[in-house]
VEXDREN-2710 file (C-alpha; in Angstrom, 1 decimal):
% VEXDREN-2710
k/r/px/py/pz
1/UNK/38.0/-13.6/-2.4
2/UNK/37.5/-13.9/1.6
3/UNK/40.7/-12.4/2.3
4/UNK/39.8/-9.4/0.2
5/UNK/36.6/-8.9/2.1
6/UNK/38.6/-9.1/5.5
7/UNK/41.2/-6.6/4.0
8/UNK/38.5/-4.3/3.2
9/UNK/36.4/-4.4/6.2
10/UNK/39.3/-4.2/8.8
11/UNK/41.0/-1.5/6.8
12/UNK/41.5/1.7/8.9
13/UNK/39.1/3.6/6.6
14/UNK/36.3/1.3/7.0
15/UNK/36.7/0.8/10.8
16/UNK/36.0/4.6/11.0
17/UNK/32.5/3.9/9.3
18/UNK/31.6/0.7/11.3
19/UNK/29.1/2.3/13.5
20/UNK/28.9/5.6/12.0
21/UNK/28.3/5.1/8.1
22/UNK/27.4/7.6/5.6
23/UNK/25.1/7.3/2.4
24/UNK/28.2/7.3/0.2
25/UNK/29.8/4.4/2.2
26/UNK/26.4/2.4/1.9
27/UNK/26.1/3.0/-1.8
28/UNK/29.7/2.0/-2.5
29/UNK/29.0/-1.3/-0.6
30/UNK/25.9/-2.0/-2.8
31/UNK/27.8/-1.4/-5.8
32/UNK/30.7/-3.6/-4.8
33/UNK/29.2/-6.4/-2.7
34/UNK/25.6/-6.7/-3.6
35/UNK/26.2/-9.7/-6.0
36/UNK/28.5/-11.3/-3.4
37/UNK/25.6/-10.9/-0.8
38/UNK/23.1/-12.6/-3.3
39/UNK/25.3/-15.4/-4.0
40/UNK/26.2/-16.1/-0.2
41/UNK/22.5/-15.8/0.6
42/UNK/21.7/-18.5/-1.9
43/UNK/24.3/-20.8/-0.4
44/UNK/26.7/-20.4/-3.1
45/UNK/29.8/-19.4/-1.0
46/UNK/29.2/-22.0/1.8
47/UNK/32.6/-23.6/0.6
48/UNK/34.2/-20.6/2.5
49/UNK/33.3/-22.3/5.8
50/UNK/36.3/-24.5/5.5
51/UNK/38.7/-22.0/7.0
52/UNK/38.6/-19.2/9.8
53/UNK/39.1/-16.4/7.2
54/UNK/36.5/-18.0/5.1
55/UNK/33.9/-18.2/8.0
56/UNK/34.9/-14.5/9.2
57/UNK/34.3/-13.1/5.6
58/UNK/31.0/-14.9/5.2
59/UNK/29.6/-13.7/8.3
60/UNK/30.6/-10.1/7.3
61/UNK/28.8/-10.5/4.0
62/UNK/25.6/-12.0/5.6
63/UNK/25.4/-9.9/8.8
64/UNK/27.3/-6.7/8.5
65/UNK/26.9/-5.7/5.0
66/UNK/23.2/-5.9/4.6
67/UNK/22.7/-3.4/7.6
68/UNK/24.5/-0.8/5.5
69/UNK/23.2/-1.8/1.9
70/UNK/19.7/-2.2/2.9
71/UNK/19.6/0.3/5.7
72/UNK/16.4/0.7/7.5
73/UNK/14.5/-2.1/5.4
74/UNK/13.5/-5.6/6.4
75/UNK/16.1/-7.0/3.7
76/UNK/18.9/-5.6/6.0
77/UNK/18.2/-8.5/8.5
78/UNK/17.2/-11.2/5.9
79/UNK/20.4/-13.1/6.2
80/UNK/21.1/-13.0/10.0
81/UNK/19.9/-16.6/10.6
82/UNK/22.3/-17.7/7.9
83/UNK/25.1/-15.8/9.7
84/UNK/24.5/-17.3/12.8
85/UNK/24.8/-21.0/11.4
86/UNK/28.3/-19.7/9.8
87/UNK/29.4/-18.5/13.4
88/UNK/28.5/-21.5/15.4
89/UNK/30.2/-23.9/12.7
90/UNK/33.4/-21.5/13.2
91/UNK/33.1/-22.0/16.8
92/UNK/32.6/-25.6/16.7
93/UNK/35.7/-26.0/14.7
94/UNK/37.8/-23.6/17.0
95/UNK/38.3/-21.1/14.1
96/UNK/37.3/-18.2/16.3
97/UNK/40.8/-18.9/18.2
98/UNK/42.7/-18.1/15.3
99/UNK/41.2/-14.6/14.9
100/UNK/42.3/-11.5/16.6
101/UNK/39.9/-9.9/19.2
102/UNK/38.6/-7.3/16.4
103/UNK/37.7/-10.2/14.0
104/UNK/36.4/-12.3/16.7
105/UNK/34.0/-9.6/17.7
106/UNK/32.5/-9.5/14.2
107/UNK/32.4/-13.4/14.2
108/UNK/30.3/-13.4/17.4
109/UNK/28.3/-10.4/16.3
110/UNK/25.2/-12.5/14.7
111/UNK/24.3/-13.8/18.1
112/UNK/24.4/-10.1/19.5
113/UNK/21.9/-9.1/16.8
114/UNK/19.6/-12.2/17.3
115/UNK/16.3/-11.6/18.8
116/UNK/16.5/-15.0/20.3
117/UNK/17.2/-15.2/24.1
118/UNK/19.3/-18.2/24.0
119/UNK/21.5/-16.5/21.4
120/UNK/21.8/-13.5/23.6
121/UNK/22.9/-15.4/26.5
122/UNK/25.5/-16.9/24.2
123/UNK/26.6/-13.4/23.2
124/UNK/27.3/-12.5/26.6
125/UNK/29.3/-15.5/27.3
126/UNK/31.4/-15.1/24.1
127/UNK/32.1/-11.5/24.8
128/UNK/33.2/-12.2/28.2
129/UNK/36.4/-13.5/26.8
130/UNK/39.6/-11.4/27.3
131/UNK/40.2/-8.7/24.7
132/UNK/36.3/-8.3/23.9
133/UNK/35.6/-6.2/27.2
134/UNK/34.6/-3.0/25.1
135/UNK/32.0/-5.2/23.3
136/UNK/30.6/-6.8/26.5
137/UNK/28.6/-3.7/27.5
138/UNK/26.8/-3.6/24.3
139/UNK/26.2/-7.5/24.4
140/UNK/24.5/-6.9/27.7
141/UNK/22.4/-4.0/26.6
142/UNK/21.2/-6.0/23.6
143/UNK/20.5/-9.0/26.1
144/UNK/18.5/-6.8/28.3
145/UNK/16.5/-5.3/25.4
146/UNK/15.6/-9.0/24.1
147/UNK/14.9/-10.2/27.7
148/UNK/12.4/-7.2/28.4
149/UNK/10.6/-7.1/25.0
150/UNK/11.3/-10.5/23.1
151/UNK/12.6/-8.4/20.3
152/UNK/14.3/-5.4/19.2
153/UNK/11.7/-2.6/19.1
154/UNK/13.7/-0.4/16.8
155/UNK/13.5/-2.7/14.0
156/UNK/9.6/-2.6/14.1
157/UNK/9.1/0.0/11.5
158/UNK/11.2/-1.7/8.9
159/UNK/9.8/-5.2/9.6
160/UNK/6.2/-3.8/9.7
161/UNK/5.5/-4.7/13.1
162/UNK/3.4/-2.4/15.3
163/UNK/5.0/-1.3/18.7
164/UNK/3.6/-1.7/22.2
165/UNK/3.3/1.5/24.4
166/UNK/6.2/-0.1/26.5
167/UNK/8.4/-0.1/23.3
168/UNK/7.5/3.3/22.2
169/UNK/8.3/4.4/25.8
170/UNK/11.7/2.6/25.4
171/UNK/12.5/4.2/22.1
172/UNK/11.8/7.6/23.5
173/UNK/13.8/7.1/26.7
174/UNK/17.5/7.7/27.3
175/UNK/18.2/4.1/27.6
176/UNK/17.6/3.5/24.1
177/UNK/21.1/3.6/21.9
178/UNK/19.0/4.4/18.8
179/UNK/17.3/7.5/20.2
180/UNK/20.9/9.6/20.1
181/UNK/21.8/11.7/17.1
182/UNK/18.3/10.6/15.2
183/UNK/17.4/13.1/12.6
184/UNK/14.0/15.0/13.3
185/UNK/12.4/13.2/10.3
186/UNK/13.2/9.9/11.9
187/UNK/11.6/11.0/15.2
188/UNK/8.5/12.0/13.6
189/UNK/8.5/8.7/11.6
190/UNK/8.9/6.9/14.9
191/UNK/6.0/8.7/16.6
192/UNK/3.6/8.0/13.8
193/UNK/4.8/4.3/12.9
194/UNK/5.8/2.8/16.3
195/UNK/2.0/2.3/17.0
196/UNK/-0.7/0.0/16.7
197/UNK/-3.8/1.8/15.7
198/UNK/-5.9/-1.0/17.6
199/UNK/-3.8/-0.9/20.4
200/UNK/-4.1/1.2/23.7
201/UNK/-6.4/4.4/24.5
202/UNK/-8.8/4.9/21.7
203/UNK/-8.1/8.8/21.2
204/UNK/-4.5/8.1/20.6
205/UNK/-5.0/5.2/18.5
206/UNK/-7.4/7.1/16.1
207/UNK/-4.9/10.0/16.0
208/UNK/-1.9/7.9/15.2
209/UNK/-4.1/5.8/12.6
210/UNK/-5.0/9.2/11.0
211/UNK/-1.4/10.2/11.0
212/UNK/-0.5/6.9/9.4
213/UNK/-3.2/7.2/6.5
214/UNK/-2.3/10.8/5.7
215/UNK/1.5/9.9/5.6
216/UNK/0.5/7.1/3.1
217/UNK/-1.7/9.2/1.0
218/UNK/0.8/12.0/0.9
219/UNK/3.5/9.4/-0.3
220/UNK/1.2/8.3/-2.9
221/UNK/0.6/11.8/-4.0
222/UNK/4.1/12.5/-4.2
223/UNK/4.6/9.5/-6.4
224/UNK/2.8/11.3/-9.4
225/UNK/0.2/8.7/-10.3
226/UNK/-2.6/10.5/-8.4
227/UNK/-1.6/14.0/-10.2
228/UNK/-1.4/12.1/-13.7
229/UNK/-4.8/10.7/-13.3
230/UNK/-6.3/13.8/-12.1
231/UNK/-5.0/15.5/-15.3
232/UNK/-6.3/12.8/-17.4
233/UNK/-9.6/13.2/-15.7
234/UNK/-9.6/16.9/-16.5
235/UNK/-9.1/16.1/-20.2
236/UNK/-12.0/13.7/-20.1
237/UNK/-14.2/15.9/-18.3
238/UNK/-13.9/18.9/-20.8
239/UNK/-14.9/16.5/-23.6
240/UNK/-17.6/15.0/-21.6
241/UNK/-19.0/17.6/-19.6
242/UNK/-21.5/18.8/-22.2
243/UNK/-22.7/15.4/-23.5
244/UNK/-23.1/14.2/-19.8
245/UNK/-25.3/17.2/-18.7
246/UNK/-27.2/16.7/-22.2
247/UNK/-28.0/13.2/-21.0
248/UNK/-28.7/14.7/-17.3
249/UNK/-31.2/17.1/-19.0
250/UNK/-33.1/14.6/-20.7
251/UNK/-33.8/12.8/-17.4
252/UNK/-34.4/16.0/-15.5
253/UNK/-36.9/17.1/-17.7
254/UNK/-39.1/14.1/-16.6
255/UNK/-38.8/15.6/-13.2
256/UNK/-39.5/19.2/-14.2
257/UNK/-35.9/20.0/-12.8
258/UNK/-34.1/21.1/-15.9
259/UNK/-34.5/24.7/-15.2
260/UNK/-32.4/24.4/-12.0
261/UNK/-29.3/23.1/-13.8
262/UNK/-27.6/26.6/-14.4
263/UNK/-28.0/27.6/-10.9
264/UNK/-26.6/24.4/-9.7
265/UNK/-23.5/24.7/-11.8
266/UNK/-23.0/28.4/-10.5
267/UNK/-23.1/27.1/-6.7
268/UNK/-20.7/24.3/-7.7
269/UNK/-18.2/26.6/-9.6
270/UNK/-18.4/29.4/-6.7
271/UNK/-14.8/28.9/-5.9
272/UNK/-13.7/30.3/-9.2
273/UNK/-15.1/33.7/-8.4
274/UNK/-17.6/35.8/-10.5
275/UNK/-16.5/34.0/-13.7
276/UNK/-18.8/31.0/-12.4
277/UNK/-21.8/32.9/-13.8
278/UNK/-20.4/32.9/-17.2
279/UNK/-18.9/29.5/-17.4
280/UNK/-22.2/28.0/-16.2
281/UNK/-24.2/30.1/-19.0
282/UNK/-22.0/28.8/-21.6
283/UNK/-22.0/25.3/-20.6
284/UNK/-25.8/25.4/-20.6
285/UNK/-26.0/27.2/-23.8
286/UNK/-23.8/24.3/-25.3
287/UNK/-26.1/21.7/-23.9
288/UNK/-29.2/23.3/-25.3
289/UNK/-27.6/23.6/-28.6
290/UNK/-27.5/19.9/-28.6
291/UNK/-30.8/18.6/-30.3
292/UNK/-31.4/15.0/-30.0
293/UNK/-33.7/15.0/-33.2
294/UNK/-30.8/16.7/-35.3
295/UNK/-28.2/14.1/-33.8
296/UNK/-30.1/11.1/-34.8
297/UNK/-29.4/7.5/-33.5
298/UNK/-25.7/7.3/-34.2
299/UNK/-25.2/10.8/-32.6
300/UNK/-27.3/9.8/-29.6
301/UNK/-25.3/6.7/-29.2
302/UNK/-22.0/8.7/-29.3
303/UNK/-23.4/11.1/-26.9
304/UNK/-24.1/8.3/-24.4
305/UNK/-20.9/6.8/-24.9
306/UNK/-19.0/9.9/-24.3
307/UNK/-21.0/10.5/-21.2
308/UNK/-20.2/6.8/-20.2
309/UNK/-16.6/7.1/-20.8
310/UNK/-16.1/9.8/-18.2
311/UNK/-17.6/7.5/-15.4
312/UNK/-15.5/4.7/-16.9
313/UNK/-12.2/6.7/-16.6
314/UNK/-13.2/7.6/-12.9
315/UNK/-13.6/3.9/-12.3
316/UNK/-10.5/3.1/-13.5
317/UNK/-8.6/6.0/-11.4
318/UNK/-10.5/4.7/-8.3
319/UNK/-9.7/1.1/-8.9
320/UNK/-6.1/2.4/-9.1
321/UNK/-6.4/3.8/-5.6
322/UNK/-8.0/0.6/-4.3
323/UNK/-5.4/-1.7/-5.9
324/UNK/-8.0/-3.5/-8.1
325/UNK/-6.7/-5.5/-11.4
326/UNK/-10.3/-5.8/-12.8
327/UNK/-13.0/-3.3/-13.9
328/UNK/-16.7/-4.3/-14.1
329/UNK/-17.9/-6.3/-16.8
330/UNK/-19.8/-4.6/-19.8
331/UNK/-23.2/-5.7/-18.1
332/UNK/-22.0/-4.4/-14.7
333/UNK/-20.8/-1.0/-16.2
334/UNK/-24.2/-0.5/-18.2
335/UNK/-26.1/-0.9/-14.9
336/UNK/-23.9/1.0/-12.5
337/UNK/-23.0/3.9/-14.8
338/UNK/-26.5/4.2/-15.9
339/UNK/-27.7/4.6/-12.3
340/UNK/-25.0/7.2/-11.8
341/UNK/-25.8/9.2/-14.8
342/UNK/-29.6/9.0/-14.2
343/UNK/-29.8/9.2/-10.5
344/UNK/-26.8/11.3/-9.8
345/UNK/-28.2/14.5/-11.3
346/UNK/-31.6/14.1/-9.6
347/UNK/-29.8/13.8/-6.2
348/UNK/-27.7/16.9/-6.6
349/UNK/-30.6/19.0/-7.8
350/UNK/-32.7/17.4/-4.9
351/UNK/-30.1/18.6/-2.3
352/UNK/-29.7/22.1/-4.1
353/UNK/-33.5/22.3/-3.9
354/UNK/-33.6/21.4/-0.2
355/UNK/-31.0/24.0/0.5
356/UNK/-33.0/26.6/-1.3
357/UNK/-36.2/25.7/0.4
358/UNK/-34.6/26.0/4.0
359/UNK/-33.5/29.3/2.8
360/UNK/-36.8/30.6/1.7
361/UNK/-38.2/33.4/3.7
362/UNK/-41.4/31.3/4.7
363/UNK/-39.6/28.6/6.1
364/UNK/-37.1/30.8/7.8
365/UNK/-39.8/32.7/9.6
366/UNK/-41.6/29.6/10.5
367/UNK/-38.5/28.1/12.0
368/UNK/-37.3/31.3/13.9
369/UNK/-40.6/31.2/15.6
370/UNK/-39.4/28.0/17.6
371/UNK/-37.4/28.2/20.6
372/UNK/-33.5/28.3/20.1
373/UNK/-34.0/27.8/16.3
374/UNK/-32.4/31.1/15.4
375/UNK/-28.9/30.0/16.5
376/UNK/-29.3/26.4/15.2
377/UNK/-30.4/27.7/11.9
378/UNK/-27.3/30.0/11.5
379/UNK/-25.0/27.0/12.5
380/UNK/-27.0/24.7/10.3
381/UNK/-26.8/27.3/7.4
382/UNK/-23.2/27.1/7.4
383/UNK/-22.9/23.4/7.9
384/UNK/-25.5/22.1/5.4
385/UNK/-23.3/22.6/2.3
386/UNK/-20.4/20.8/4.0
387/UNK/-22.7/18.0/4.9
388/UNK/-24.1/17.8/1.3
389/UNK/-20.4/17.5/-0.2
390/UNK/-19.8/14.8/2.2
391/UNK/-23.0/12.9/1.3
392/UNK/-21.9/13.0/-2.4
393/UNK/-18.5/12.0/-1.6
394/UNK/-19.5/9.1/0.3
395/UNK/-22.0/7.9/-2.3
396/UNK/-19.3/8.1/-5.0
397/UNK/-16.7/6.4/-2.9
398/UNK/-19.1/3.5/-2.2
399/UNK/-20.3/3.1/-5.7
400/UNK/-17.5/3.7/-7.9
401/UNK/-14.7/1.3/-7.0
402/UNK/-15.2/-2.3/-8.4
403/UNK/-15.4/-3.8/-4.9
404/UNK/-17.3/-3.6/-1.6
405/UNK/-16.5/-0.5/0.2
406/UNK/-17.6/-0.2/3.9
407/UNK/-19.6/2.7/4.7
408/UNK/-17.4/3.8/7.6
409/UNK/-14.5/3.7/5.4
410/UNK/-16.3/5.8/2.7
411/UNK/-17.4/8.1/5.1
412/UNK/-14.1/8.6/6.7
413/UNK/-12.4/9.5/3.4
414/UNK/-15.4/11.6/2.3
415/UNK/-15.1/13.7/5.7
416/UNK/-11.6/14.5/5.1
417/UNK/-11.9/15.1/1.4
418/UNK/-14.9/17.4/2.4
419/UNK/-12.7/19.3/4.5
420/UNK/-10.1/19.7/1.6
421/UNK/-12.9/20.6/-0.7
422/UNK/-14.2/23.5/1.4
423/UNK/-10.8/24.7/2.5
424/UNK/-9.4/24.8/-1.2
425/UNK/-12.6/26.7/-2.2
426/UNK/-11.8/29.4/0.0
427/UNK/-8.1/29.5/-1.1
428/UNK/-8.9/29.2/-4.7
429/UNK/-11.3/31.9/-4.5
430/UNK/-8.8/34.4/-2.6
431/UNK/-5.8/33.5/-4.7
432/UNK/-7.0/32.5/-8.0
433/UNK/-10.7/33.1/-8.8
434/UNK/-10.2/36.8/-7.5
435/UNK/-7.1/37.5/-9.4
436/UNK/-7.1/39.9/-12.5
437/UNK/-3.5/38.7/-13.7
438/UNK/-4.9/35.8/-15.6
439/UNK/-7.2/38.1/-17.6
440/UNK/-4.5/40.5/-18.4
441/UNK/-2.3/37.7/-19.6
442/UNK/-4.5/35.2/-21.2
443/UNK/-7.5/37.6/-22.2
444/UNK/-10.7/35.4/-23.1
445/UNK/-8.8/32.1/-22.4
446/UNK/-8.6/33.0/-18.7
447/UNK/-12.0/31.8/-17.9
448/UNK/-10.9/28.3/-19.5
449/UNK/-7.7/28.3/-17.8
450/UNK/-9.2/29.0/-14.2
451/UNK/-11.9/26.3/-14.9
452/UNK/-9.3/23.8/-15.9
453/UNK/-7.5/24.4/-12.6
454/UNK/-10.4/24.2/-10.4
455/UNK/-11.2/20.9/-12.1
456/UNK/-7.6/19.6/-11.5
457/UNK/-7.7/20.5/-7.9
458/UNK/-11.3/18.8/-7.4
459/UNK/-10.1/15.6/-9.1
460/UNK/-7.0/15.5/-7.0
461/UNK/-9.2/16.1/-3.9
462/UNK/-11.5/13.3/-4.9
463/UNK/-8.6/10.8/-5.5
464/UNK/-7.1/11.7/-2.1
465/UNK/-10.4/10.9/-0.5
466/UNK/-10.5/7.7/-2.4
467/UNK/-7.0/6.7/-1.1
468/UNK/-7.9/7.7/2.3
469/UNK/-11.0/5.5/2.2
470/UNK/-8.9/2.4/0.9
471/UNK/-6.1/2.8/3.5
472/UNK/-8.8/3.1/6.2
473/UNK/-10.6/-0.2/5.1
474/UNK/-7.0/-2.0/4.4
475/UNK/-4.6/-1.1/7.3
476/UNK/-2.5/-4.1/6.4
477/UNK/-1.1/-1.6/3.5
478/UNK/-0.1/1.0/6.1
479/UNK/3.5/0.2/5.9
480/UNK/6.0/3.1/5.6
481/UNK/8.8/1.2/4.2
482/UNK/8.6/0.6/0.6
483/UNK/10.7/-2.7/0.0
484/UNK/11.6/-2.5/-4.0
485/UNK/11.8/-6.3/-3.9
486/UNK/11.4/-8.2/-7.3
487/UNK/10.5/-11.8/-7.7
488/UNK/13.3/-14.4/-8.2
489/UNK/12.3/-18.0/-9.2
490/UNK/13.1/-19.1/-5.5
491/UNK/10.9/-16.4/-3.9
492/UNK/8.0/-17.3/-6.2
493/UNK/8.2/-21.0/-5.1
494/UNK/8.7/-20.0/-1.4
495/UNK/5.7/-17.4/-1.6
496/UNK/3.3/-19.8/-3.4
497/UNK/3.8/-22.8/-1.3
498/UNK/4.0/-21.2/2.1
499/UNK/0.8/-19.1/1.3
500/UNK/-0.9/-22.4/0.4
501/UNK/0.3/-24.1/3.5
502/UNK/-1.1/-21.3/5.5
503/UNK/-4.4/-21.2/3.7
504/UNK/-4.9/-24.7/4.1
505/UNK/-4.0/-25.1/7.9
506/UNK/-6.0/-22.1/8.6
507/UNK/-9.2/-23.8/7.0
508/UNK/-8.3/-27.0/8.8
509/UNK/-7.9/-25.3/12.0
510/UNK/-4.3/-26.1/12.4
511/UNK/-2.8/-22.7/12.6
512/UNK/-3.5/-19.6/14.4
513/UNK/-2.6/-17.6/11.3
514/UNK/-5.7/-16.2/9.5
515/UNK/-5.9/-16.7/5.8
516/UNK/-6.7/-13.1/5.1
517/UNK/-4.1/-11.2/2.9
518/UNK/-2.8/-9.1/5.7
519/UNK/-2.2/-12.0/8.0
520/UNK/-0.7/-14.1/5.1
521/UNK/1.7/-11.2/4.3
522/UNK/2.7/-10.6/7.9
523/UNK/3.4/-14.4/8.6
524/UNK/5.9/-14.4/5.4
525/UNK/7.2/-10.9/6.5
526/UNK/6.6/-9.5/2.8
527/UNK/4.7/-6.4/1.6
528/UNK/1.0/-7.2/0.9
529/UNK/1.3/-6.1/-2.8
530/UNK/4.0/-8.8/-3.3
531/UNK/2.0/-11.4/-1.9
532/UNK/-1.1/-10.2/-3.6
533/UNK/0.5/-10.9/-7.0
534/UNK/1.3/-14.4/-6.2
535/UNK/-2.4/-15.0/-4.6
536/UNK/-3.8/-13.5/-7.7
537/UNK/-2.3/-16.0/-10.1
538/UNK/-3.0/-19.0/-7.8
539/UNK/-6.8/-17.9/-7.7
540/UNK/-6.8/-17.4/-11.4
541/UNK/-5.7/-21.1/-11.7
542/UNK/-8.5/-22.2/-9.3
543/UNK/-6.2/-23.4/-6.6
544/UNK/-7.6/-20.9/-4.1
545/UNK/-10.6/-18.7/-3.7
546/UNK/-11.7/-15.7/-1.8
547/UNK/-14.7/-15.7/0.6
548/UNK/-17.2/-13.0/1.0
549/UNK/-16.1/-12.3/4.7
550/UNK/-14.8/-9.1/5.7
551/UNK/-11.9/-8.9/5.3
552/UNK/-11.9/-11.7/2.8
553/UNK/-10.2/-15.1/3.6
554/UNK/-8.7/-17.3/1.1
555/UNK/-9.8/-20.9/0.9
556/UNK/-8.5/-23.9/-0.9
557/UNK/-10.0/-24.1/-4.2
558/UNK/-10.4/-27.9/-4.1
559/UNK/-9.8/-30.9/-1.8
560/UNK/-6.2/-30.7/-0.6
561/UNK/-5.5/-34.2/-2.3
562/UNK/-6.4/-32.7/-5.6
563/UNK/-4.1/-29.6/-5.2
564/UNK/-0.6/-30.9/-6.4
565/UNK/2.6/-29.3/-5.6
566/UNK/3.6/-29.3/-9.1
567/UNK/0.6/-27.1/-10.2
568/UNK/1.5/-24.8/-7.2
569/UNK/5.0/-24.3/-8.5
570/UNK/4.0/-24.0/-12.1
571/UNK/1.4/-21.4/-11.3
572/UNK/3.8/-19.3/-9.2
573/UNK/6.6/-19.4/-12.1
574/UNK/4.2/-18.5/-14.7
575/UNK/2.5/-15.8/-12.8
576/UNK/2.3/-12.5/-14.6
577/UNK/3.5/-14.2/-17.7
578/UNK/0.6/-13.0/-19.7
579/UNK/2.1/-14.7/-22.9
580/UNK/5.0/-12.5/-22.9
581/UNK/7.4/-15.6/-22.8
582/UNK/5.9/-16.8/-26.1
583/UNK/7.1/-13.8/-27.9
584/UNK/10.8/-14.1/-26.8
585/UNK/13.3/-15.6/-29.0
586/UNK/14.8/-18.8/-27.7
587/UNK/17.2/-21.3/-29.4
588/UNK/16.0/-24.9/-29.7
589/UNK/18.8/-26.2/-27.4
590/UNK/17.7/-23.4/-24.6
591/UNK/13.9/-24.5/-24.8
592/UNK/14.6/-28.1/-24.8
593/UNK/16.6/-27.6/-21.5
594/UNK/14.0/-25.6/-19.9
595/UNK/11.2/-28.2/-20.9
596/UNK/13.4/-31.1/-19.5
597/UNK/13.8/-29.3/-16.4
598/UNK/10.1/-28.8/-15.9
599/UNK/9.6/-32.6/-16.8
600/UNK/12.0/-33.6/-14.2
601/UNK/10.2/-31.4/-11.6
602/UNK/7.0/-33.0/-12.5
603/UNK/8.4/-36.5/-12.3
604/UNK/10.2/-35.9/-9.0
605/UNK/7.0/-34.4/-7.4
606/UNK/4.8/-37.0/-9.2
607/UNK/1.5/-37.1/-7.4
608/UNK/2.5/-35.4/-4.2
609/UNK/-0.4/-33.1/-3.1
610/UNK/-0.6/-30.2/-0.6
611/UNK/-2.3/-32.7/1.9
612/UNK/1.1/-34.8/1.5
613/UNK/3.1/-31.5/2.2
614/UNK/1.1/-30.9/5.5
615/UNK/1.7/-34.4/6.8
616/UNK/5.3/-32.8/7.4
617/UNK/4.1/-30.3/10.0
618/UNK/3.9/-31.6/13.6
619/UNK/0.3/-31.1/15.1
620/UNK/-1.8/-32.9/17.2
621/UNK/-4.8/-32.3/15.2
622/UNK/-5.7/-34.1/11.8
623/UNK/-7.0/-33.0/8.8
624/UNK/-10.9/-33.4/8.2
625/UNK/-11.8/-35.9/5.6
626/UNK/-13.8/-33.2/3.8
627/UNK/-10.9/-31.3/3.1
628/UNK/-8.4/-33.8/2.2
END
């Protein structure tokens, strides 16, 4: 097997693609050697280290193949450290002297790929040997990069790291080997993502941050879930709009504002053109035909349920945008939804009333008499509808998601969504609302079709704004590289134990790593979505809890001596089980073996707690007695 890998990698056809690979070659490596790489990463091929050929093959598997198989992702660097262990072992055993120069170059390559300066110095020494002169200049280049920056800046995007201004300047310079022959798409991605939004000059930082948010929301939109939920909301709106407005009229009658409902609908439906008057009249006609006395108690309850179901569906869509797993409790829904249904129409009509009042002749004549007010009124008249839309969107973004949304993030998303709303209204009026072809094709159904298209577009804009608010409040999710990682048993154990250690050390002031989700994920170099699933499981078991800080910090759920290591591992392994394992068929011998393995693990760990594990960390500080 080791010789097969060597024969393949050093064959003439493979040599041509060493440093100029193709997508087809990368795909063929994944299909052929992915399982081999996984076994090597688990240490199952360490017995290859007994020979020179075995060490060379193992280094190729751990260092070279991942660069092709997982190109431009963090996983491509996942086993570099293991490859350096194998390379050092080969050098200590003088296996490298049994290889020809080309083979030795790849055996030494892990040191050139290291971000450790001592490894880079060793690479310079190794590539200075006779026969390796062509590789020496590349070793010097890699050494110079690590000596200047302490890392390879071209890896920052894949590893989710922010680039400094000096690194960005280097990547755009002629000195960078990675600038040459780079597609325009990659240059654009580098411009957007090789930047920390909190670093350097404010205008540039805000601009790059804006581009990152737009890129992430655009990718979410292309993923299809936003459009799918928008279609669902269109269907629910069509069913719920009449009952919702009927409930609103009951409220508005108490304020004497029910006569303003139709003019308000006409203004909201202006983008669909002249048909807005007819649609508004029909909707109000349907509403007026609903007599509460005729409906009875059951009918009134169904009316309220239909109205509430729309708000519930909206909350579900917003919770998805905010990565929230749980909706409001029934009591919270009753209170919050009732406030939306009752207060919302009053606020909308009040805003419309203010707009109408400002446009009345008496008010305009009075204001025009004041100095400089004529120009201000003209500008204000154009901006007022836009500001009212932003205010309404901000209110929705803060209230609907089942989490605390910062005003500045809600406002940020509302401004962009408001711009999209106004712009789409103009475009929709020009190309759809004013088109006569729909009437010619669909006849009487054209009005309904145009109305549904406008609803669909409106919901998409509203959900886009929700996504923008989310990414603005949670910049830790701004990572362009989507890692399609799946949990293995070892990954679950590692993520859970390391997260618990970091949370405990942060609480005990033993570590500079904060215990927020973003900091914990950055320390373990995993996507926040992946770590969030483990933290949710640990929180559900009471092993950790979330603070009310902004951003929330994770804290131990009990004294550290009461948090047992076996409980952490058991929680990690049963995360997201949700009772599915109980429904799987398993033979008694298999079930008995699994039970015995779990009992042996519990016996081995015994009463070892998280406090015992922390004693293995060298730190001059000691645990506070209140924690331990």
